[in-house]
C-alpha positions in Angstrom: 0.0 0.0 0.0 0.9 3.7 -0.4 0.6 5.1 3.1 0.6 8.8 4.2 1.8 9.2 7.8 1.1 12.5 9.4 3.5 13.3 12.3 5.8 10.7 10.9 8.9 12.6 12.1 7.8 12.1 15.8 8.6 9.3 18.2 5.6 7.1 17.5 5.3 8.1 13.8 8.9 7.5 12.8 8.9 4.0 14.4 5.6 3.2 12.5 7.2 4.5 9.3 10.1 2.0 9.8 7.7 -0.9 10.3 5.6 0.1 7.3 8.7 0.2 5.1 9.9 -3.1 6.5 6.5 -4.6 5.7 6.8 -3.6 2.0 4.6 -0.4 2.1 5.6 2.9 0.5 5.4 5.9 2.7 5.0 9.7 2.4 5.7 11.5 5.7 3.9 14.8 6.4 5.2 16.8 9.4 5.3 20.4 10.5 8.6 19.8 12.3 7.3 21.8 15.3 8.9 19.0 17.4 9.6 16.2 14.9 13.0 15.4 13.4 14.0 15.0 9.8 16.8 12.8 11.1 14.2 10.4 12.6 12.7 10.0 9.1 16.1 9.4 7.5 16.9 6.8 10.1 13.6 5.0 9.7 14.5 4.6 6.0 18.0 3.6 6.9 17.0 0.8 9.4 14.4 -0.5 6.9 16.5 -0.5 3.8 14.4 2.2 2.1 16.4 5.4 2.1 14.6 8.8 2.2 14.2 10.0 -1.4 14.9 6.5 -2.8 11.5 5.9 -4.3 9.8 4.2 -1.3 10.1 6.9 1.3 9.5 10.6 0.8 8.9 13.6 3.0 6.8 16.8 2.8 6.7 19.7 5.3 3.1 20.6 6.1 0.6 21.6 8.8 -2.4 19.2 9.3 -4.6 22.3 9.7 -3.7 23.4 6.2 -3.4 20.4 4.0 -4.1 22.5 0.9 -0.5 23.7 1.3 0.7 20.3 0.1 -2.5 19.2 -1.8 -0.5 18.7 -5.0 2.0 16.4 -3.3 -0.8 14.4 -1.6 -2.7 14.1 -4.9 0.5 12.9 -6.7 1.2 10.3 -4.0 -2.4 9.1 -4.1 -2.4 7.2 -0.8 -4.3 4.0 -0.3 -4.2 4.7 3.5 -3.5 7.5 6.0 -2.1 7.0 9.5 -2.7 10.1 11.5 -0.3 10.7 14.3 0.2 14.5 14.0 -0.9 16.3 17.1 0.1 17.9 20.4 0.4 15.4 23.2 1.0 16.8 26.7 -1.9 16.9 29.2 -0.1 19.4 31.4 0.8 21.6 28.5 -2.8 21.5 27.2 -4.1 23.1 30.4 -1.9 26.2 29.6 -2.6 26.1 25.8 -6.1 24.7 25.3 -6.8 26.6 22.1 -3.7 25.2 20.4 -4.6 21.7 21.4 -8.2 22.0 20.0 -6.9 23.7 16.8 -4.2 21.1 16.0 -5.8 17.9 17.4 -9.4 18.4 16.5 -9.5 20.8 13.5 -6.3 19.2 12.2 -7.9 15.8 12.3 -11.0 17.1 10.5 -8.8 18.6 7.7 -6.7 15.4 7.3 -9.8 13.1 7.4 -11.4 15.1 4.6 -8.2 15.4 2.6 -7.7 11.6 2.9 -11.2 11.0 1.6 -10.8 13.4 -1.3 -7.5 11.8 -2.2 -9.2 8.4 -2.5 -7.6 6.8 0.6 -9.4 3.6 1.5 -8.3 3.4 5.2 -7.9 6.1 7.9 -6.2 5.1 11.1 -6.2 7.6 14.0 -3.7 7.4 16.8 -5.7 8.3 19.9 -4.9 8.0 23.7 -5.9 6.3 26.8 -6.4 9.7 28.3 -10.0 9.6 26.9 -10.9 7.3 29.8 -10.0 9.8 32.5 -8.8 9.3 36.0 -11.5 7.1 37.5 -11.4 4.3 34.8 -11.2 0.7 36.2 -8.1 -1.3 35.6 -7.9 -2.9 33.2 -10.1 -0.6 31.2 -12.0 -1.9 28.1 -12.9 0.1 25.1 -16.6 0.3 26.1 -15.8 2.1 29.3 -17.4 5.6 29.5 -15.0 8.3 28.4 -14.2 11.0 31.0 -11.2 13.1 29.9 -9.8 15.5 32.5 -7.5 17.7 30.4 -7.9 19.6 27.1 -5.5 17.0 25.6 -7.8 14.2 26.5 -10.9 16.1 25.4 -9.2 16.9 22.1 -8.5 13.2 21.4 -12.0 12.2 22.2 -13.4 15.0 20.0 -11.1 13.9 17.2 -12.4 10.3 17.5 -15.9 11.8 16.9 -14.5 13.6 13.9 -13.3 10.4 12.5 -16.7 8.7 13.0 -18.5 11.6 11.3 -16.2 11.7 8.3 -16.6 8.0 8.0 -20.4 8.5 7.9 -20.1 11.1 5.2 -17.6 8.9 3.2 -18.6 5.3 3.9 -16.1 3.9 1.3 -13.3 4.9 3.6 -12.7 2.4 6.5 -11.6 3.9 9.8 -10.0 2.7 13.0 -9.1 4.4 16.3 -6.2 3.1 18.4 -6.0 4.3 22.0 -2.5 3.8 23.2 -1.3 3.7 26.8 2.4 4.4 27.8 4.8 3.9 24.8 8.4 3.6 25.8 11.7 2.0 24.5 13.4 2.6 21.1 14.3 0.8 17.9 16.5 -2.2 18.6 19.2 -0.8 16.3 19.8 2.1 18.7 19.4 4.5 15.8 15.9 5.7 16.6 14.2 6.7 19.9 12.4 9.2 21.9 13.9 12.7 21.8 11.9 15.0 24.2 12.5 18.7 24.0 14.0 19.9 27.3 13.3 18.0 30.5 11.4 14.8 29.8 7.9 14.7 31.0 7.6 10.9 30.9 9.2 8.4 33.3 11.4 6.3 31.0 13.4 9.0 29.2 14.0 10.6 32.6 15.2 7.4 34.2 17.6 7.0 31.2 19.0 10.4 31.7 19.5 9.8 35.4 21.3 6.6 34.7 23.5 8.4 32.2 24.3 11.1 34.7 22.5 14.0 33.1 20.2 14.4 36.1 21.1 13.7 39.8 18.0 11.8 40.7 14.5 10.7 39.7 11.5 12.2 41.5 8.9 9.5 42.2 5.5 11.2 42.5 3.9 9.3 45.4 4.7 6.0 47.2 1.5 5.4 49.2 -0.9 4.3 46.5 -2.9 1.1 47.1 -0.5 -0.9 44.9 1.9 -3.8 45.5 4.8 -1.5 46.4 3.1 1.9 46.9 4.1 3.5 43.6 1.8 4.1 40.6 1.1 1.3 38.1 1.2 2.0 34.4 0.7 -0.1 31.2 4.0 0.4 29.4 4.2 -0.8 25.9 7.3 -1.0 23.7 7.2 1.5 20.8 7.9 -1.3 18.3 4.9 -3.2 19.5 2.8 0.0 19.2 4.2 0.5 15.7 3.4 -3.1 14.7 -0.1 -2.7 16.1 -0.7 0.2 13.8 0.6 -1.6 10.7 -1.4 -4.8 11.6 -4.6 -2.8 12.0 -4.0 -1.0 8.7 -3.5 -4.3 6.9 -6.5 -5.9 8.6 -8.8 -2.9 7.7 -7.6 -2.9 4.0 -8.3 -6.7 3.8 -11.9 -6.5 4.9 -14.4 -7.4 2.1 -17.1 -5.2 3.8 -16.8 -2.1 5.8 -16.5 -3.1 9.5 -17.5 0.3 10.8 -15.2 2.5 12.9 -13.2 0.2 15.1 -11.8 1.3 18.5 -9.1 -0.7 20.1 -6.7 -0.3 23.1 -3.0 -0.6 22.5 -1.1 -1.9 25.5 0.3 -5.0 27.1 -2.5 -5.6 29.5 0.0 -5.8 32.3 0.8 -3.1 34.9 4.4 -2.2 36.0 5.0 0.0 39.0 7.4 2.9 39.0 9.7 1.2 41.5 9.7 -2.1 39.4 10.7 -0.1 36.3 13.5 1.6 38.2 14.8 -1.8 39.4 14.6 -3.2 35.9 16.6 -0.3 34.5 19.3 -0.8 37.2 19.4 -4.6 36.5 19.6 -4.3 32.8 22.1 -1.4 32.6 24.1 -2.0 35.7 23.7 1.7 36.6 22.2 3.1 39.7 19.1 5.2 39.5 19.0 7.5 42.5 15.4 8.4 43.3 13.4 10.4 45.9 9.7 10.2 46.7 7.9 13.6 46.4 4.3 14.6 46.6 1.6 13.7 44.0 1.0 15.8 40.9 -2.5 17.0 40.1 -4.3 14.2 38.3 -1.9 11.4 39.3 -3.8 8.1 39.8 -2.9 4.7 41.3 -3.2 2.5 38.3 -3.8 2.6 34.6 -3.9 -0.6 32.5 -5.5 -1.7 29.2 -7.9 -4.5 28.4 -6.4 -5.8 25.2 -8.4 -8.8 24.2 -10.5 -7.0 21.6 -7.8 -6.2 19.1 -6.2 -9.7 19.7 -9.5 -11.4 18.8 -10.1 -9.4 15.6 -6.8 -8.3 14.2 -4.7 -11.0 15.8 -2.2 -8.6 17.3 -0.7 -8.8 20.8 2.4 -7.0 22.3 5.4 -9.3 22.2 8.1 -7.3 24.1 8.6 -7.2 27.8 10.1 -4.7 30.3 13.6 -6.0 29.7 13.3 -5.2 26.0 12.0 -1.8 26.7 14.9 -0.9 29.0 17.6 -2.5 26.8 16.5 -0.7 23.6 16.0 2.6 25.4 19.4 2.4 27.0 21.1 1.5 23.6 19.5 4.6 22.2 20.5 6.8 25.1 24.1 5.6 25.0 24.4 6.1 21.2 22.6 9.4 21.1 23.1 11.3 24.4 22.0 14.5 22.6 19.1 13.0 20.8 18.9 13.6 17.0 20.4 17.0 17.4 18.6 18.6 14.5 15.9 20.7 16.1 16.2 24.5 16.3 14.5 24.6 19.8 11.6 23.2 21.8 8.0 23.9 20.8 4.7 22.5 21.6 5.2 18.7 21.6 3.7 16.3 19.1 3.6 12.6 18.6 
């Protein structure tokens, strides 16, 4: 298939580009580079044997809110499918910049969904988030749980899901799926691709890696008196390569259906919770490096446990996560050691995207 990947220069997008190429698909990446990296796209082609500009992988700079800016390139590429990652992704940041989040994540999704339909795309795959479930969701949480976002980011993802449903109703020939991912971590096993947060990492694993590497003196553990097995918060961490493979498996499944299956909604996680302290210990065991840490107070919105019910996508698509915590740590550490400064090709931090 010919696949357009919006946000394909980001962490999740670039790894999915690599898996798409390795699976035999041709890819056009569209990214605004507000936080993405051209080097990430180049390396996705490198690790997949399909170099950027070599015929199977190409790149166009564009804003999802204004696809008309690159309409000629999209028309010439004539995508069979669109994987839509582009968007802003920080719940905390969204509280300070709600208008930006609704503009990019909701209006941008509407523009891309319409542009995909006009270009003749047969499949639209939207990368959503577990934040649509909110703070009170049971663990594990299934796809039919009532949504209850608590931040503009979570609301923007839920609203964008509705956009996908409505565009599907208007263009029934285009199949659509929504993937709600939990906590993606890790890196490409080659050590050539990984997460490159602007400034101080907001997520646990990149921060732990930088503590182990000596960039930061210690890890702050937010709360240690939750009702969990060791008092620290539990999260459903999923290797970024598993997440990328889930997107490609879903895309191929949707394209292979003889009849329109409707808009499918699936969780993407391992279905297993890992505590913060367990992840710290795993990092120390795999790397042989100490991870000094100190327990501090809770942040607003911190919850005890978040974990995905994952049987639905396994039953229909046949996908399950294959990699464990050791793989996540090993691959992240290989990336950190080989790329202590990240990709090194960004002019400066901006609003963060996937």
